[in-house]
ZATIDREN-283135 format. One record per residue (C-alpha): x, z, y; residue number from 1; residue in one letter. Coordinates in steps of 0.05 Angstrom, whole numbers. Last residue first. Layout:
REM residues N
SITE       px       pz       py   zator   kevo
SITE        X        Z        Y     NUM      a
...
REM end
This chain:
REM residues 230
SITE       px       pz       py   zator   kevo
SITE    -1468     -324      257     230      x
SITE    -1455     -266      221     229      x
SITE    -1411     -218      168     228      x
SITE    -1402     -192       97     227      x
SITE    -1341     -162       76     226      x
SITE    -1331     -158        3     225      x
SITE    -1293     -106      -33     224      x
SITE    -1266     -124     -102     223      x
SITE    -1204      -75     -109     222      x
SITE    -1220       -8      -64     221      x
SITE    -1212      -27       13     220      x
SITE    -1139       -9       55     219      x
SITE    -1160        9      130     218      x
SITE    -1119        8      179     217      x
SITE    -1116       30      247     216      x
SITE    -1100       26      321     215      x
SITE    -1146       65      393     214      x
SITE    -1180       67      462     213      x
SITE    -1141       20      495     212      x
SITE    -1145       39      560     211      x
SITE    -1170      -22      613     210      x
SITE    -1241      -25      608     209      x
SITE    -1250       -3      529     208      x
SITE    -1194      -19      482     207      x
SITE    -1196      -44      405     206      x
SITE    -1139      -47      361     205      x
SITE    -1167      -71      289     204      x
SITE    -1122      -78      227     203      x
SITE    -1181     -101      167     202      x
SITE    -1141      -95      100     201      x
SITE    -1173     -119       31     200      x
SITE    -1127      -95      -33     199      x
SITE    -1090     -148      -76     198      x
SITE    -1066      -86     -133     197      x
SITE     -982      -78     -119     196      x
SITE     -986        0     -149     195      x
SITE    -1045       13     -190     194      x
SITE    -1105       39     -166     193      x
SITE    -1132       97     -144     192      x
SITE    -1153       87      -81     191      x
SITE    -1102      133      -39     190      x
SITE    -1049      133      -97     189      x
SITE    -1048       54      -77     188      x
SITE    -1047       70      -23     187      x
SITE     -984      110      -28     186      x
SITE     -947       55      -74     185      x
SITE     -957        4      -29     184      x
SITE    -1022      -46      -48     183      x
SITE    -1018     -113      -29     182      x
SITE    -1030     -152        6     181      x
SITE    -1090     -197       28     180      x
SITE    -1118     -199      117     179      x
SITE    -1158     -187      158     178      x
SITE    -1143     -194      241     177      x
SITE    -1185     -156      289     176      x
SITE    -1169     -149      360     175      x
SITE    -1215     -123      409     174      x
SITE    -1262     -108      459     173      x
SITE    -1305      -69      506     172      x
SITE    -1312       -3      471     171      x
SITE    -1353       63      485     170      x
SITE    -1328      132      447     169      x
SITE    -1383      175      412     168      x
SITE    -1417      136      365     167      x
SITE    -1365       97      342     166      x
SITE    -1299      145      355     165      x
SITE    -1337      202      307     164      x
SITE    -1354      143      252     163      x
SITE    -1287      128      245     162      x
SITE    -1257      203      257     161      x
SITE    -1297      221      190     160      x
SITE    -1335      282      214     159      x
SITE    -1334      338      172     158      x
SITE    -1263      364      173     157      x
SITE    -1259      311      249     156      x
SITE    -1307      359      280     155      x
SITE    -1277      327      357     154      x
SITE    -1237      373      402     153      x
SITE    -1177      330      397     152      x
SITE    -1208      272      402     151      x
SITE    -1232      296      473     150      x
SITE    -1160      272      495     149      x
SITE    -1195      191      480     148      x
SITE    -1165      148      538     147      x
SITE    -1101      197      552     146      x
SITE    -1105      212      475     145      x
SITE    -1094      147      454     144      x
SITE    -1120      147      375     143      x
SITE    -1075      127      322     142      x
SITE    -1102      102      248     141      x
SITE    -1090       99      183     140      x
SITE    -1152       89      128     139      x
SITE    -1163       81       65     138      x
SITE    -1230       65       33     137      x
SITE    -1280       74      -24     136      x
SITE    -1242      109      -63     135      x
SITE    -1293      149     -120     134      x
SITE    -1321      211     -104     133      x
SITE    -1388      176     -103     132      x
SITE    -1374      136      -48     131      x
SITE    -1306      161      -19     130      x
SITE    -1267      139       48     129      x
SITE    -1191      179       42     128      x
SITE    -1171      191      116     127      x
SITE    -1104      198      155     126      x
SITE    -1092      199      221     125      x
SITE    -1045      213      281     124      x
SITE    -1071      231      343     123      x
SITE    -1012      205      405     122      x
SITE     -955      227      435     121      x
SITE     -929      195      505     120      x
SITE     -857      198      516     119      x
SITE     -829      125      497     118      x
SITE     -895       93      540     117      x
SITE     -970       73      531     116      x
SITE     -996        8      512     115      x
SITE    -1035       23      453     114      x
SITE    -1011      -36      421     113      x
SITE     -942      -27      454     112      x
SITE     -940       49      430     111      x
SITE     -954       33      356     110      x
SITE     -904      -33      339     109      x
SITE     -851       25      383     108      x
SITE     -857       85      333     107      x
SITE     -919      132      348     106      x
SITE     -898      203      389     105      x
SITE     -938      259      355     104      x
SITE     -982      302      355     103      x
SITE    -1024      305      274     102      x
SITE    -1090      300      228     101      x
SITE    -1062      293      164     100      x
SITE    -1109      272      100      99      x
SITE    -1182      278      121      98      x
SITE    -1222      267       53      97      x
SITE    -1295      238       64      96      x
SITE    -1355      240       39      95      x
SITE    -1411      191       16      94      x
SITE    -1457      188      -48      93      x
SITE    -1473      121      -63      92      x
SITE    -1540       68      -50      91      x
SITE    -1506       12      -28      90      x
SITE    -1520       31       34      89      x
SITE    -1503       92       37      88      x
SITE    -1429       72       31      87      x
SITE    -1432       15       88      86      x
SITE    -1477       85      120      85      x
SITE    -1405      122      108      84      x
SITE    -1361       77      137      83      x
SITE    -1396       59      203      82      x
SITE    -1382      -12      220      81      x
SITE    -1339      -35      271      80      x
SITE    -1389     -100      290      79      x
SITE    -1357     -169      279      78      x
SITE    -1397     -229      287      77      x
SITE    -1376     -299      271      76      x
SITE    -1377     -342      322      75      x
SITE    -1405     -408      345      74      x
SITE    -1364     -466      389      73      x
SITE    -1374     -477      467      72      x
SITE    -1417     -545      463      71      x
SITE    -1392     -561      537      70      x
SITE    -1341     -517      532      69      x
SITE    -1325     -482      614      68      x
SITE    -1279     -521      641      67      x
SITE    -1212     -518      650      66      x
SITE    -1150     -554      687      65      x
SITE    -1145     -627      670      64      x
SITE    -1061     -623      679      63      x
SITE    -1060     -604      618      62      x
SITE    -1122     -607      571      61      x
SITE    -1149     -533      588      60      x
SITE    -1224     -510      538      59      x
SITE    -1257     -455      543      58      x
SITE    -1312     -414      506      57      x
SITE    -1279     -434      448      56      x
SITE    -1263     -362      433      55      x
SITE    -1185     -385      447      54      x
SITE    -1204     -425      503      53      x
SITE    -1222     -338      521      52      x
SITE    -1165     -303      513      51      x
SITE    -1121     -359      551      50      x
SITE    -1167     -353      596      49      x
SITE    -1146     -288      614      48      x
SITE    -1069     -285      591      47      x
SITE    -1067     -358      648      46      x
SITE    -1109     -301      700      45      x
SITE    -1045     -251      675      44      x
SITE     -998     -299      684      43      x
SITE    -1015     -332      744      42      x
SITE    -1007     -255      786      41      x
SITE    -1060     -218      810      40      x
SITE    -1098     -214      865      39      x
SITE    -1148     -226      837      38      x
SITE    -1183     -289      882      37      x
SITE    -1121     -301      896      36      x
SITE    -1096     -312      819      35      x
SITE    -1152     -343      811      34      x
SITE    -1139     -411      868      33      x
SITE    -1071     -409      830      32      x
SITE    -1102     -413      755      31      x
SITE    -1149     -463      787      30      x
SITE    -1215     -454      791      29      x
SITE    -1266     -467      736      28      x
SITE    -1283     -553      714      27      x
SITE    -1372     -523      691      26      x
SITE    -1378     -573      622      25      x
SITE    -1427     -511      606      24      x
SITE    -1454     -485      678      23      x
SITE    -1399     -429      718      22      x
SITE    -1435     -381      767      21      x
SITE    -1496     -377      708      20      x
SITE    -1487     -310      699      19      x
SITE    -1466     -312      635      18      x
SITE    -1396     -346      665      17      x
SITE    -1391     -308      726      16      x
SITE    -1390     -256      665      15      x
SITE    -1336     -284      625      14      x
SITE    -1300     -297      688      13      x
SITE    -1297     -211      696      12      x
SITE    -1297     -198      623      11      x
SITE    -1230     -244      625      10      x
SITE    -1201     -202      692       9      x
SITE    -1207     -143      657       8      x
SITE    -1175     -172      594       7      x
SITE    -1116     -190      647       6      x
SITE    -1090     -118      673       5      x
SITE    -1094     -127      748       4      x
SITE    -1047      -83      784       3      x
SITE    -1049     -110      860       2      x
SITE    -1009     -156      886       1      x
REM end
């Protein structure tokens, strides 16, 4: 049995739907049939199908199989922004400060997100993004150096890691969580606000093909608003 990730199978199934192989409302092959076709475990197929069902593209019914949704749910689009462009769009002057740049062993939760072994080290970065010399966002990021070895040579003092990654490294998919939290003392200091102030947080992990590229948290200044499109 080949080692095939559910990410690659999800992309393959999505491509087959977009190509018209399976039309809206069509019943797609069973998990067992797809597992045999792709040469992988049924659990891998199940994860791929469930991920597509979570987007509203597939409808899964117990004992009824999986169908392409006849009226797919429209999804809001979230584009990875270049923070400099966000600041400049508001008429402000942008600059960033690289506070930390270390190659070290990530904690277990980060290793799981990046799908790396306990002995593998990754690049950790802390960056403050400024608008008119006032804190706009505070970024904590881990980069998988196995997937992106050239990051070690990137000019991150002159170009933020956010902008360097968006412009340099392709990504095929990602997971994004939006939440509110009370600022810790460290985050509050970075954003020049009081501890326990309510702030907006974006928690994102991105990957390219079968490799996880980066995982990060972005803490925005109080009053930040997120815009999206349907």
